C-alpha positions as CSV (number, residue, x, y, z in Angstrom):
1,M,88.8,140.5,50.8
2,S,92.3,141.8,51.1
3,R,94.7,140.2,53.5
4,R,96.9,142.3,55.7
5,K,100.6,141.5,56.2
6,L,101.5,139.8,59.4
7,S,103.8,141.5,61.9
8,S,107.0,139.7,62.7
9,E,105.6,138.6,66.1
10,E,102.4,137.3,64.5
11,R,104.5,135.5,61.8
12,E,106.7,133.9,64.5
13,L,103.6,132.8,66.4
14,W,102.1,131.3,63.3
15,N,105.3,129.5,62.4
16,K,105.3,127.9,65.9
17,V,101.7,126.7,65.5
18,A,102.3,125.5,61.9
19,R,105.2,123.3,63.0
20,T,103.0,121.4,65.4
21,A,100.3,120.7,62.9
22,R,99.7,117.3,61.4
23,P,98.0,116.8,58.1
24,L,94.7,114.9,57.9
25,P,95.0,111.3,56.8
26,G,95.5,111.1,53.0
27,K,96.5,114.8,52.7
28,K,99.9,116.2,52.0
29,L,101.4,118.9,54.3
30,E,101.9,122.1,52.3
31,K,104.3,124.6,53.7
32,P,102.8,128.1,53.9
33,A,104.8,130.9,52.3
34,A,105.5,132.4,55.8
35,V,107.2,129.1,56.9
36,E,109.4,129.0,53.8
37,E,110.4,132.6,54.4
38,S,111.3,132.0,58.0
39,F,113.3,129.0,57.0
40,S,115.4,131.0,54.5
41,D,115.7,133.8,57.1
42,L,117.0,131.2,59.6
43,I,119.6,129.9,57.2
44,N,120.7,133.4,56.4
45,D,120.9,134.2,60.1
46,M,123.0,131.1,60.8
47,S,125.5,131.9,58.0
48,S,125.9,135.5,59.2
49,P,128.6,135.7,61.8
50,Q,127.6,139.2,62.8
51,K,124.2,138.3,64.1
52,K,124.0,136.9,67.6
53,R,122.3,133.4,67.6
54,T,119.7,132.8,70.2
55,T,117.9,129.5,70.8
56,R,114.6,129.1,72.4
57,E,113.3,125.9,73.9
58,T,109.8,125.1,73.0
59,T,107.7,122.4,74.5
60,V,105.6,120.4,72.2
61,S,102.4,118.6,73.3
62,P,102.6,114.8,72.9
63,L,99.5,115.2,70.7
64,A,101.5,117.3,68.3
65,L,104.1,114.6,67.8
66,P,104.0,112.5,64.6
67,K,102.2,109.2,65.2
68,K,105.5,107.2,64.8
69,Q,107.1,109.2,67.7
70,Q,103.9,108.7,69.8
71,Q,104.1,104.9,69.2
72,N,107.9,104.8,69.9
73,Q,107.4,106.3,73.4
74,Q,107.4,103.7,76.2
75,K,104.0,102.5,77.1
76,H,102.8,101.2,80.4
77,H,101.5,97.7,80.8
78,P,97.7,97.6,81.4
79,L,96.5,96.8,84.9
80,E,96.0,93.1,85.4
81,R,92.4,91.9,85.0
82,P,92.1,90.4,88.5
83,V,93.5,93.6,90.0
84,K,91.1,95.8,88.0
85,R,88.2,93.6,89.1
86,K,89.1,93.8,92.7
87,I,89.4,97.6,92.5
88,A,86.0,97.8,90.8
89,R,84.4,95.6,93.4
90,G,86.0,97.5,96.3
91,R,88.3,94.7,97.5
92,I,91.3,96.8,96.8
93,S,90.8,100.4,98.0
94,I,91.4,103.5,95.9
95,D,93.8,105.5,98.0
96,A,93.1,108.9,96.4
97,K,91.3,110.4,93.4
98,I,91.5,113.6,91.3
99,D,88.8,115.1,89.1
100,L,90.4,116.9,86.1
101,H,87.4,117.4,83.8
102,G,86.5,120.9,83.0
103,L,90.2,122.1,83.3
104,F,92.4,123.4,80.5
105,Q,95.3,121.1,79.5
106,D,98.1,123.1,81.1
107,E,96.1,123.3,84.4
108,A,95.2,119.6,84.3
109,H,98.9,118.6,83.5
110,A,100.2,120.6,86.5
111,L,97.5,119.3,88.9
112,L,97.9,115.7,87.8
113,Y,101.7,115.8,88.2
114,A,101.4,117.3,91.6
115,F,98.7,114.9,92.7
116,L,100.7,111.8,91.4
117,T,103.9,113.0,93.0
118,R,102.1,113.6,96.4
119,S,100.3,110.3,96.2
120,H,103.5,108.4,95.3
121,S,105.4,110.1,98.2
122,R,102.7,109.1,100.6
123,G,103.0,105.5,99.6
124,H,99.6,105.2,97.9
125,R,99.3,102.3,95.5
126,H,96.0,102.8,93.5
127,V,94.5,106.1,92.5
128,L,91.6,107.2,90.4
129,V,92.1,109.9,87.7
130,I,88.8,111.3,86.4
131,T,89.3,112.9,82.9
132,G,85.7,113.2,81.8
133,K,84.4,111.7,78.6
134,G,84.4,114.9,76.6
135,T,81.6,114.0,74.3
136,S,80.4,117.5,73.8
137,L,79.9,118.5,70.2
138,G,80.7,114.9,69.1
139,S,84.4,115.1,69.9
140,E,86.4,112.8,72.1
141,G,87.7,114.6,75.2
142,V,91.0,116.3,75.0
143,L,92.0,115.2,78.6
144,K,90.7,111.7,77.8
145,R,93.2,111.5,75.0
146,S,96.0,113.5,76.6
147,V,96.3,111.9,80.1
148,P,97.5,108.5,78.8
149,L,100.0,110.3,76.6
150,W,101.3,112.3,79.5
151,F,101.9,109.0,81.4
152,S,104.6,108.2,78.8
153,L,106.4,111.5,79.4
154,P,109.7,111.3,81.4
155,E,108.4,113.1,84.4
156,F,105.5,110.7,84.9
157,R,107.3,107.4,84.1
158,P,108.9,106.9,87.5
159,L,105.6,107.5,89.2
160,I,103.3,105.1,87.3
161,S,103.4,101.3,87.1
162,S,100.2,100.8,85.0
163,Y,96.8,102.2,84.3
164,E,93.5,101.0,82.9
165,T,90.0,102.4,82.1
166,A,87.9,102.5,85.2
167,A,84.7,100.5,85.9
168,R,81.4,102.1,85.0
169,H,80.5,103.2,88.5
170,H,83.9,104.9,88.9
171,G,83.5,106.9,85.7
172,G,84.0,104.3,83.0
173,E,85.6,105.7,79.8
174,G,86.0,109.0,81.5
175,A,88.3,107.8,84.3
176,L,91.4,105.7,84.8
177,Y,92.6,103.4,87.6
178,V,96.3,104.2,88.0
179,R,98.7,101.9,89.9
180,L,101.6,103.9,91.2
181,A,105.1,102.6,91.3
182,R,106.5,101.4,94.6
183,K,108.6,103.9,96.5
184,N,112.3,103.2,96.5
185,R,113.3,101.8,99.8
186,P,116.6,102.9,101.3
187,Q,119.0,99.9,101.7
């Protein structure tokens, strides 16, 4: 089978994808030839004063970050056990809930951020975020993994105080109790 050459757009797209990849545990990361070519092209472009330099901002999913960077991000404290128990038993009410399962990551991220912002502005204290268990085809759900990582992102940090896996009747492993931060009161 012969391989066709990639167009410049396809090579650029492949390089973006390749930069976000992490090697499997115990495997070394090999740079594909296209990545090495683009790196040398970048150096040549930077050294050439005639070419106009343009920079593009790219957003990288927290899942694509190396594990060390994921661990260095600030983490929320878990919800206290008595508070979780009271929410599970209905002694503390859930002010609002959102169901994200079945959505794509970008849709879920936007909806979750809008929901948490709206709930925070309304003074809600405890909300339920349903991510789904994502056990289809033996994989752990993407949203189940992503949502806790999103909570560590700068846009979510001021909204959230803590979170914890929900009780079984509220969704168990496929849902999270989220305690929202208190609204800043004007002095």
